[in-house]
N, C-alpha and C positions, 0 to 999 in steps of 0.2 A: 675553572673561572670563566665569569661570564662573560659574552662576547659584549664588544664597547663599540656602539657604531656613532660613526660622528657626522650631523651633519651642519650643515654650514646657515647662517642666519645671515641674510643679508640685508644691506640698509646700513645706515647711518645710527649712531647710537652718541649721548649728547655725554659728555664729559664736565663734570666739574671739579676744581681743583686739583685734575688728574686728564691722565691723555685717556682718551675715546676708547672703550673695551672692546677689542677683536675678536675675542677668542669665542671659539664657533661653541654650539651647546653640543655636548656631549650626551647620549642617553644608552640606558644598559636597555640588553634586549628583551626584558620585561617590560622597555616601557617608560621606566622612572629616569626625571632628567636627572641628571646630578650636576652641570654647571651650564650657565646661563649667564648669556651678558645683560650687564643691567643700563638701566637706562642712564643713571647720573650716580656719583660718587663722590660724596663730598669729602674728601681726603686731605688730613691733615698728617703734616710732617712729624709729628711727639708722637710715640707711642701711649703717652699718658693722655691721649686726647680722649673723651669720653662724653659721647653724641647720646639720649637718651630720649628716643620718640613715647609721645603721648597721646592717648587718642584723642586730642580735640582739633577740630579741622575751622578755618575761618576763610571763605573766599577762595577755596583752592588752596591753602596751604593747611601746614600741619605745626604743632606747637615741639620743641625739641627743649630738653635740658641738655648743657652742653659744662663739661668742664674741662680748662685749659688753662696749663702752667700755673695753677692753684687759684685762677680765677672762675667763679661759677656765673653761670647765666641762661635765661631761654630766651628764645629765638623762636621766631615766626618763619619755617622756611617754603619756600614752593614747590608742591608736588611735580608739577610738571618736568623741572629743570633744577631742581637744587639751590637753588641762589635764593640769599635770607634777606627779607625785609624789615627785620630790623633787631635787635641786641637789647635786651635789660637787663643788666644789675646792681637797682636801686634796691636791692634788700639792703637791710641796716644791721643784718650780724650773720657772720659766714655762714651759719646752721640754718641762715631761713630758708636755702632754695633746695634743701629737703623733700621735694616736693613726689606726691604719691596720687593723692587724690584733687589734682585741681578740678573744678566746676566753670562751665560757663556758658552764656546765653545772650543772645545778639551781640552786640560788639563787646561786652564785658566778660573778662577774664577774673575770672578769683584762685587765687596762692592759699593755699592751709599751710604753712610751714614747721618746720620741727618744734621751733620755738613759741615765745606765748605772742609770735605779729602773725597778721594776716593782710593780706595785699590786692586789691583789684586792681586789671589794665585794662587799657584802651586795645582790643585785640585787633586792632585794626593801626593803630602806631607806635604800640607798645608802651606809651607814657600810662604813669601812673595815674590814679583816678581818685584814689583813695585809701589808708591804710588803717590798720586795726592791733591795740596793744592790749593783750590781755591781761590777766594779773599774775596769770602761769603758764606754764605749757600743759594743757588739761587736756588737750585734742588728739583724737585718734584719725579722725579722719574726716571728710566731707562729702556732700555730696547738695542736691536740689533739682528744683523743678522749677521751670520758666527763671520769673525775678528772683526767686525765692534760695537761700543757702542753709542749709542743714550743719552745723556745727555739731558733733558726734563729740560727747567727753567719754574720754578713759577715768577720769577724775571729776569728783563732786567740788563746785567751788561756793566762796561766799558761804550763806547760812545754809546751803543743801545739803544733805548728807549723800545722797545718792545719787552716781551720773546721771543727767538726762542730754537734751540736745536744745541748742537754739536754734532758732529762725531767722536769718536775718534777711533785709534788703540788700538782694546786690548793687542796685544803682547806688546807694547809700552807705551801707555799711551799719544801718541801724537797727540793732536787735527788738525787734516785734515782739516774739514771746519765746517760753522756755516751757519744754514739756518733759515730764521724768514718770517713765513708767514704774508699775510696782514692783515693788522687792522686798521679801518678805526675813530675810532672816540679814546679820550680819558677821557674814564669815569673809576673812579678808584674802586676797588673793598673793602675786608675788609681789607688785605695786602698792601694796597695801590699801588696795579697796574693794568694797564688796561687789563690784560687779565692771560692767561696759558695757555702751554703747555699740553695736557694730554695724545696723544698716536702717536708714530712714526709706520709706516710698512714700509719697503723697496722692490719694486716688481721689479723684472727681467726680462724682458724678452730678445728673442735670443739677439737682438744687444746693448740695453738700460737699464741704474738703472731710478727708478722713487722712489720718497721718497712721501708717505700721511700720512699727516697732520693734527691730528684732532689735534683740540684747543678751548679755549674760548674766546671770549672778553667781557669786562664786560659792562653792564647797569648802573650799582649804586653798591653802596657799598655790598651790598650783594645779586643780582642776576646776570645773566651772558649769553649772548647766544652761544651755539655750531656751529662750524663751520669745513670746512674740504677742504683742499687746495693737490691739486697734482703737483709733482712737478717733471718734464726730469731732472733731474740731470745731464744725459749724453748732452744735449743742452743747458742745464740752461734757460730752459722754461718752464712757469708756461700752464700745463693744463687746469687745473681750477681752480680758488680762490675761497675764500671766501663762498662757496654755504653752507648755512644753513641745519643743520641737523633735524632742527624741528622749527614751525613758533613762537613759544613759549618758554619763558623759562622753561626749564623741570625742574629744581631741579639737581641733582647731575648727573655728566656723568659720564658715564664707560670707559669702556676700549671697546679696539678698534681691529677687526679682521679680514680680509677678506680672504676669499674662493670661489673658483671658479668665480673669479672677480666681487665678490658683498662684499657690504661693510657693515656690524655688529657691530652697537651700542646698549647700552643701556642707556636709558636718564629719568632721573624721573623711572615714571609709565610704562613705554613702551620701545620697542623694536624695533631697526628701522634698515631698509637695504637701499644702495643708488649704483648704479652702479657704481663701480671702473672708468670707464673710461670720463665718465659723471661729474657724481657727484649727478645726480638725483635722487629721492625719488621711491622707486620700490615698499613699501609695509612698515607696522608699524604696529603693534600689541600691545593694552593697556592693563593693567590688574590692579588688585586693591591693590596690592604692590611694593614696592619700589626695588632695585635691587643695593640698594647700598655696602650690605654685598654678596648676594648668586649668582652675576651675572649670566652669561651663560657660554654653552661651544659650540662647533659643532662636531658634530661628525656624520658620514656616512650619510649624509644628512639629518639630526634633529638637530634641534636647543634644550638644555636643557636650562629652566631659573628657580630660582628660586623666587618669589616672596613673599617679605615678608609677613607675616601674613596673606599670599592669598591660594598658594600652589607652587605644583613643574608641571611643562608643559612641554611638547615634541611639537615643531613647525616642520612644513616644510619649512625648511631651504630655498627653492625656493620664497614660494608665505604667508610664515608666517601663515597660515594655520596653527589651535590647533591640535593635532594627540591625546593627552589625560591631564588630569588633576590627577596628583597625589595626595595622603591625603596631606593634610592642617594640618599643624602641626607652633604650635606657635612660637615667635621669631625669632630671624635670621639666616640666614645659613651659614655656610664657602663655599666657591666654592668646586663645584663640580668635579668628576673625574670620569672617566668610563673607564671599563674594561671590555672583553669578554662579553659584551649584561647589564652588568650594572654599575647605578648610586652611588656612595657614594659620602657622604658629612656627615658632623656633624651637627644637630639643636640646633641652641642656646636657643631654649625655654626649650627642656628637656635635653639637654647638652650629646645627644645618637648619637653613630654612626649608622646611618640608611644605606641602602642599596634600590632601585628600580627596578625593572624589565626597562631597556628601553626601550621595543617595545611595554609596557602597561601602566608602571607605575606604578604596583602593590606594594606594599611594604614587602620586604624580610627580613633585618632587623633593629631591633631598639634595639644595645644593649647598657646595662648598660656600663660606667666605669669603671672598676676593681679596685679604688682606694676606690669608695662608694660617688665621689665627681660627678665630669660630664669630657668628655672629651672637650680639646681645640677645638677651632677654626681653625684646621688645619689639611691637608689628602692628601695622595697621594697615587697610585697606580703603581705596578710594575708587569709587567709579569711574568708568571709562568716561572720555571727551569729545570722540570721534576719531581723536591719534590714538589714540591707547585702547584698547581693552578694560583696562582701570589699570589700578598703580599699587603695587606690594612697597611696603612702606617699610624698613628698618634700618638698621645700625649695625656698624662693625667697630672691634674698636678705637676703629682712626677716622670715623665718620658715616656721618648717615647715608644711606642707599636707598636707590628704588627700581622695580624691575616690573618689567609689564606683567599682570597678572594672565591666568591660564587659557581664563574667559572672558 
């Protein structure tokens, strides 16, 4: 059995909704922290309390989605002390707060619900600015660029045969345009549609605006081919259309990312990279596990990815070469976030908050949840402010909480 060394941390830690935490950090003899005092924990008495942190910040506060006593609401929580600035539950239907892909810019917060409704809130006050009701629940997720919102379709609507994406004015909710990429076949999937828009990213050059579109075309009820198309919006011309991301059906198609004129995707058990302006393949790297939950992220020329049941990897973003493989952990993973050379995530197998050294993959933390259950698969980081090195923000099944970052 590994020897456990107890290190006592001095200083006061702020508690919010509970007594302040005074437990010492315990460190294994290999240097891995397994207990660490939290800065604050918004603990609720009801076990059914569920708080979900969402990766959007405003003036040092972060967005939460909460459920308590059958009521769902959004709240803005201060990252330094856990105090809630505002709560909002002005949704029209109980299904409206199924929020996975909000978008924010400046003081505007856009919410795409699981119903046919969308909302825009004032991020400062939580008051509704505008709402919009569509003909039917046709959207999978949303993204955006500055004051544009991209609403991505799973289902075609109106007179259109194939799905596309809307461009909304974030300030008003007015539809500015709709773009539909190329489809060639009419094979229907399990939801009785020909395909689905999976990602949109705007690229601005000195004089022109482009939209890169990631989408799928159905092969049959269960399978689909992933495609990409690049559209010159300024000239209303396609640079390339219907480029394959991979030659076979890869299973789950993950998120779209463009860095340094390169397109990155997770596809099934692979990470793939394509040239932005031609759509041609540059490299691909296959793993033993998939990326349905953990996904990937890019920071300072390195791509970090979490292959489920396999391990955590760092790849050279230019070549796809593997730099290191981190400790293998069972189960799925939350998305990874990085701050000052440290990767943070919640592991689904053990329910712990992990931290890895981004340069080497060495495990630094495997923190237990303070409520004795597990952390939820939600995590954010916020840079330090002079009082702390930084803030690691996550959630237990009883409330949101914050820890001081490793660096």
